[in-house]
NUPA-140389 format. One record per residue (C-alpha): residue number from 0; x, y negated, z negated. Coordinates in Angstrom, 2 decimals, always signed. Each point is the difference from the previous one (the first is absolute). Layout:
// NUPA-140389
R / pos / east / north / up
R / NUM / X / Y / Z
...
END
This chain:
// NUPA-140389
R / pos / east / north / up
R / 0 / -15.27 / +31.44 / -17.07
R / 1 / -2.90 / -2.42 / +0.46
R / 2 / +2.24 / -3.05 / -0.37
R / 3 / +2.25 / +1.36 / +2.79
R / 4 / -3.00 / +0.34 / +2.32
R / 5 / -0.98 / -3.62 / -0.65
R / 6 / +3.60 / -1.08 / +0.57
R / 7 / +0.14 / +1.73 / +3.39
R / 8 / -3.31 / -1.60 / +1.01
R / 9 / +1.32 / -3.45 / -0.98
R / 10 / +3.30 / +0.56 / +1.83
R / 11 / -1.80 / +1.12 / +3.15
R / 12 / -2.18 / -3.10 / -0.09
R / 13 / +3.12 / -2.16 / -0.19
R / 14 / +1.54 / +1.91 / +2.90
R / 15 / -3.16 / -0.54 / +2.04
R / 16 / +0.14 / -3.72 / -0.87
R / 17 / +3.56 / -0.17 / +1.39
R / 18 / -1.26 / +0.84 / +3.47
R / 19 / -2.49 / -2.85 / -0.17
R / 20 / +2.68 / -2.71 / -0.32
R / 21 / +1.68 / -0.70 / +3.30
R / 22 / +3.36 / -1.53 / +0.91
R / 23 / +1.90 / +0.85 / -3.17
R / 24 / +3.79 / -0.05 / +0.14
R / 25 / +2.42 / +1.69 / -2.39
R / 26 / +3.69 / -0.82 / -0.28
R / 27 / +2.09 / +2.96 / -1.20
R / 28 / +3.17 / -1.00 / -1.86
R / 29 / +2.07 / +3.18 / -0.12
R / 30 / +3.70 / +0.68 / +0.60
R / 31 / -0.37 / +3.76 / +0.43
R / 32 / -1.18 / +0.84 / +3.52
R / 33 / -1.30 / +3.43 / -1.06
R / 34 / -2.22 / -1.58 / -2.65
R / 35 / -1.20 / -2.55 / +2.55
R / 36 / -0.91 / +2.73 / +2.49
R / 37 / -1.97 / +1.82 / -2.71
R / 38 / -1.90 / -3.17 / -0.93
R / 39 / -0.64 / -0.70 / +3.69
R / 40 / -1.40 / +3.51 / +0.44
R / 41 / -2.30 / -0.46 / -3.01
R / 42 / -1.39 / -3.19 / +1.51
R / 43 / -0.58 / +1.60 / +3.38
R / 44 / -1.92 / +2.85 / -1.57
R / 45 / -1.99 / -1.72 / -2.76
R / 46 / -0.09 / -3.71 / +0.95
R / 47 / +0.33 / -0.12 / +3.81
R / 48 / -1.60 / -3.46 / +0.28
R / 49 / +2.76 / -1.65 / -2.08
R / 50 / +2.96 / -1.31 / +2.00
R / 51 / +3.31 / +1.20 / -1.49
R / 52 / +3.00 / -2.32 / +0.44
R / 53 / +3.58 / +0.42 / -1.07
R / 54 / +2.07 / +1.32 / -1.45
R / 55 / +1.73 / -2.89 / -1.74
R / 56 / +3.18 / +1.49 / -1.44
R / 57 / +1.43 / -3.06 / -1.78
R / 58 / -1.30 / -3.04 / -1.85
R / 59 / +0.82 / -2.20 / +3.02
R / 60 / -1.98 / +2.25 / +2.36
R / 61 / -2.80 / +0.07 / -2.59
R / 62 / -0.25 / -3.82 / -0.08
R / 63 / +0.35 / -0.40 / +3.77
R / 64 / -2.69 / +2.56 / +0.78
R / 65 / -2.29 / -1.26 / -2.76
R / 66 / -0.17 / -3.49 / +1.49
R / 67 / -0.18 / +1.34 / +3.54
R / 68 / -2.76 / +2.52 / -0.65
R / 69 / -1.96 / -1.53 / -2.92
R / 70 / -1.04 / +3.51 / -1.14
R / 71 / -3.13 / +0.90 / -1.93
R / 72 / +1.79 / +2.79 / -1.90
R / 73 / +3.62 / +0.35 / -1.15
R / 74 / +1.35 / +3.51 / -0.58
R / 75 / +3.24 / -0.61 / -1.88
R / 76 / +2.94 / +2.18 / -0.85
R / 77 / +1.95 / -1.74 / -2.78
R / 78 / +3.65 / +0.82 / +0.79
R / 79 / +1.01 / -1.38 / +3.41
R / 80 / +3.16 / -0.23 / +2.10
R / 81 / +1.34 / -3.12 / -1.72
R / 82 / +0.50 / -1.46 / -3.47
R / 83 / -3.61 / -1.08 / -0.52
R / 84 / -2.92 / +2.19 / -0.95
R / 85 / -3.35 / -0.48 / +1.68
R / 86 / -1.37 / -1.27 / -3.34
R / 87 / +2.63 / -2.76 / -0.08
R / 88 / -0.91 / -0.88 / +3.58
R / 89 / -3.70 / -0.14 / -0.91
R / 90 / +0.82 / -2.51 / -2.74
R / 91 / +1.83 / -2.19 / +2.54
R / 92 / -2.91 / +0.12 / +2.44
R / 93 / -2.30 / -1.50 / -2.60
R / 94 / -3.73 / +0.53 / +0.26
R / 95 / -0.89 / +3.15 / +1.93
R / 96 / -3.54 / +0.59 / +1.20
R / 97 / +0.73 / +3.47 / +1.39
R / 98 / -0.86 / +3.12 / -1.98
R / 99 / +3.21 / +1.48 / -1.44
R / 100 / +0.66 / +3.73 / -0.31
R / 101 / +3.36 / +1.04 / -1.45
R / 102 / +1.63 / +3.22 / +1.21
R / 103 / +3.08 / +0.93 / -2.03
R / 104 / +2.02 / +2.91 / -1.33
R / 105 / +0.55 / -1.93 / -3.26
R / 106 / -2.72 / -0.28 / -2.61
R / 107 / +1.95 / -2.57 / -2.07
R / 108 / -0.97 / -2.83 / +2.36
R / 109 / -3.72 / +0.57 / -0.54
R / 110 / -0.38 / -2.26 / -3.05
R / 111 / +1.81 / -2.88 / +1.68
R / 112 / -2.07 / +0.40 / +3.16
R / 113 / -3.32 / +0.11 / -1.83
R / 114 / +0.80 / -2.88 / -2.38
R / 115 / +1.39 / -2.41 / +2.59
R / 116 / -2.00 / +0.82 / +3.12
R / 117 / -3.55 / +0.91 / +0.93
R / 118 / +0.63 / +3.63 / +0.94
R / 119 / -2.78 / +2.23 / +1.35
R / 120 / +1.92 / +3.22 / -0.68
R / 121 / +3.41 / +1.34 / -0.97
R / 122 / +0.79 / +3.25 / +1.83
R / 123 / +2.98 / +2.07 / -1.12
R / 124 / +1.83 / +1.88 / +2.74
R / 125 / -0.45 / +2.56 / +1.39
R / 126 / -3.41 / -1.48 / +0.83
R / 127 / -2.83 / +2.51 / +0.05
R / 128 / -2.87 / -0.40 / +2.45
R / 129 / -2.70 / -0.28 / -2.67
R / 130 / +1.70 / -2.91 / -1.80
R / 131 / +0.78 / -1.74 / +3.29
R / 132 / -3.58 / +0.19 / +1.26
R / 133 / -1.44 / -1.30 / -3.25
R / 134 / +2.52 / -2.84 / -0.27
R / 135 / -0.74 / -1.17 / +3.55
R / 136 / -3.73 / +0.34 / -0.47
R / 137 / +0.11 / -2.20 / -3.10
R / 138 / +2.17 / -2.58 / +1.82
R / 139 / -2.46 / -0.12 / +2.90
R / 140 / -2.89 / -0.37 / -2.45
R / 141 / +1.80 / -2.95 / -1.63
R / 142 / +0.49 / -1.64 / +3.41
R / 143 / -3.69 / +0.40 / +0.74
R / 144 / -0.90 / -1.64 / -3.33
R / 145 / +2.40 / -2.91 / +0.66
R / 146 / -1.45 / -0.60 / +3.44
R / 147 / -3.56 / +0.03 / -1.29
R / 148 / +0.95 / -2.37 / -2.84
R / 149 / +1.55 / -2.47 / +2.44
R / 150 / -3.16 / +0.02 / +2.10
R / 151 / -2.09 / -0.45 / -3.16
R / 152 / +2.16 / -2.89 / -1.24
R / 153 / -0.43 / -1.73 / +3.34
R / 154 / -3.76 / +0.65 / -0.05
R / 155 / +0.39 / +1.89 / +3.27
R / 156 / +0.80 / -3.26 / +1.77
R / 157 / +2.36 / +0.31 / +2.90
R / 158 / +0.35 / -1.69 / +3.35
R / 159 / +2.80 / -1.11 / +2.29
R / 160 / -0.08 / -3.66 / -1.03
R / 161 / -0.16 / +0.14 / -3.79
R / 162 / +1.18 / +2.05 / -2.94
R / 163 / -1.67 / +0.21 / -3.40
R / 164 / +2.59 / -0.57 / -2.75
R / 165 / -0.83 / +0.76 / -3.63
R / 166 / +1.55 / -2.47 / -2.46
R / 167 / -0.29 / +0.06 / -3.79
R / 168 / -3.27 / -1.96 / -0.04
R / 169 / -1.31 / -0.05 / +3.58
R / 170 / -0.04 / +1.64 / +3.42
R / 171 / +1.38 / -2.28 / +2.69
R / 172 / -0.75 / +0.43 / +3.70
R / 173 / +3.21 / -1.02 / +1.75
R / 174 / +0.33 / -0.60 / +3.70
R / 175 / +2.80 / +2.26 / +1.22
R / 176 / +1.23 / -2.68 / +2.38
R / 177 / +0.58 / -2.32 / -3.00
R / 178 / +2.42 / +2.43 / -1.66
R / 179 / +3.69 / -0.89 / +0.28
R / 180 / +1.34 / +2.88 / -2.08
R / 181 / -0.62 / +2.18 / -3.04
R / 182 / +2.45 / +0.17 / -2.90
R / 183 / +0.21 / +2.72 / -2.63
R / 184 / -0.13 / -1.29 / -3.58
R / 185 / +0.09 / +3.01 / -2.30
R / 186 / -3.44 / +1.60 / +0.04
R / 187 / -1.42 / -3.03 / +1.83
R / 188 / +0.23 / -1.27 / +3.59
R / 189 / +0.19 / -3.69 / +0.95
R / 190 / -1.64 / -0.99 / +3.29
R / 191 / +1.73 / -3.10 / +1.38
R / 192 / -2.33 / -1.83 / +2.36
R / 193 / +0.34 / -2.67 / +2.65
R / 194 / -1.03 / -3.42 / -1.39
R / 195 / -1.73 / +1.61 / -2.99
R / 196 / +0.88 / +0.94 / -3.59
R / 197 / +1.42 / +3.51 / -0.58
R / 198 / -2.36 / +2.74 / -1.12
R / 199 / +1.17 / +2.52 / -2.62
R / 200 / -1.50 / +3.44 / +0.57
R / 201 / -0.37 / +2.39 / -2.92
R / 202 / +1.40 / +2.96 / +1.99
R / 203 / +3.58 / +0.84 / +0.96
R / 204 / +1.33 / -0.65 / +3.47
R / 205 / +0.00 / +3.68 / +0.95
R / 206 / -3.80 / -0.05 / +0.09
R / 207 / +0.04 / -2.69 / +2.69
R / 208 / +2.58 / +1.81 / +2.14
R / 209 / -2.81 / +2.14 / +1.36
R / 210 / -2.61 / -2.79 / +0.15
R / 211 / +1.86 / -2.65 / +1.99
R / 212 / -0.18 / +0.19 / +3.82
R / 213 / +2.92 / +2.12 / +1.17
R / 214 / +0.40 / -1.91 / +3.25
R / 215 / +0.80 / -3.33 / -1.68
R / 216 / +1.29 / +0.73 / -3.53
R / 217 / +3.35 / +1.58 / -0.83
R / 218 / +1.63 / +0.97 / -3.33
R / 219 / +3.41 / -1.69 / +0.38
R / 220 / +1.06 / +0.57 / -3.61
R / 221 / -1.29 / +1.87 / -3.04
R / 222 / -1.25 / -3.42 / -1.18
R / 223 / -1.29 / -1.51 / +3.25
R / 224 / -2.68 / +0.91 / +2.52
R / 225 / +0.04 / -2.65 / +2.73
R / 226 / -2.43 / -1.12 / +2.68
R / 227 / +2.28 / +0.07 / +3.05
R / 228 / -2.28 / -2.45 / +1.79
R / 229 / +1.28 / -2.62 / -2.47
R / 230 / +3.70 / +0.81 / +0.59
R / 231 / +1.78 / -2.59 / +2.15
R / 232 / +3.60 / +1.22 / -0.26
R / 233 / +2.09 / +2.93 / -1.20
R / 234 / +3.59 / -0.68 / -1.10
R / 235 / +2.55 / +2.79 / +0.36
R / 236 / +3.06 / -1.82 / -1.38
R / 237 / +0.64 / -0.36 / -3.76
R / 238 / -2.49 / +2.75 / -0.76
R / 239 / -3.20 / +0.75 / +1.83
R / 240 / -2.93 / -2.27 / -0.81
R / 241 / -3.02 / -1.41 / +1.77
R / 242 / -1.38 / -3.53 / +0.00
R / 243 / -3.74 / -0.61 / -0.10
R / 244 / -1.82 / -2.91 / +1.61
R / 245 / -0.15 / -1.80 / -3.36
R / 246 / +3.80 / +0.17 / -0.39
R / 247 / -0.01 / +2.87 / -2.51
R / 248 / +3.01 / +2.37 / +0.20
R / 249 / -0.58 / +3.70 / -0.76
R / 250 / +2.73 / +2.63 / -0.28
R / 251 / -0.17 / +3.09 / +2.20
R / 252 / +1.27 / +3.12 / -1.77
R / 253 / +2.96 / +1.71 / +1.66
R / 254 / -1.87 / +3.27 / +0.38
R / 255 / -2.91 / -1.79 / +1.73
R / 256 / +1.95 / -2.05 / +2.54
R / 257 / +0.13 / +2.48 / +2.88
R / 258 / -3.65 / +0.92 / -0.32
R / 259 / -0.96 / -3.68 / -0.21
R / 260 / +1.88 / -0.74 / +3.21
R / 261 / -1.81 / +2.85 / +1.74
R / 262 / -3.31 / -1.28 / -1.36
R / 263 / +0.66 / -3.49 / +1.36
R / 264 / +0.88 / +1.38 / +3.44
R / 265 / -3.55 / +1.21 / +0.45
R / 266 / -1.59 / -3.28 / -1.03
END
């Protein structure tokens, strides 16, 4: 009985912590509208500060909305409206910085999900309120820890002109205006700079999605995050790609093209 009391105290502390983190977004990948409505209702009641987006009912919608929204939390049903499971789609996306919570009617996918992906929780449908609240509370706690670690790694340094980038053996202060683009390289990120040698950061590119200025940097591809101030031309024929002021050509992913055009229209 005592261990249950301590568990409830811990869970309530996590739930309280969730209200302290603002501007969180969750993408719900779910092909059953009734299940989506239930999940939406749970969020409204227990996590009203988290923005719920979706539902994505197929792997294509999942990918499109993921890049459009850049969610903090993914709530994933496994079986979707096409031939791919959400786990297969996760593998294609590569490195994911979002917290992942699986919601499925099938327990047999649990081992694959846990072994191949960093999963916060695996909820078997029908989802009960208690399990849902605890899973979300843990995910929010993990996000809080990540954010504090990033600030710690950067020694709390942050201004509009520079970014502190941790490499394997140093911390480099890079002028944001010198950055041409970022390229994902496995668990590392390469900063390509104007008239300077590249800098290899020891964190994946997803970390820098939220650190780069949103008014001048755009994720054109799962591999590339570009400084649009360095883009001199965008080619629409023979596949979309942009040309930087140093002559470098970078591909623009099909699912990012429309959003990139809208982004450029406001520049």
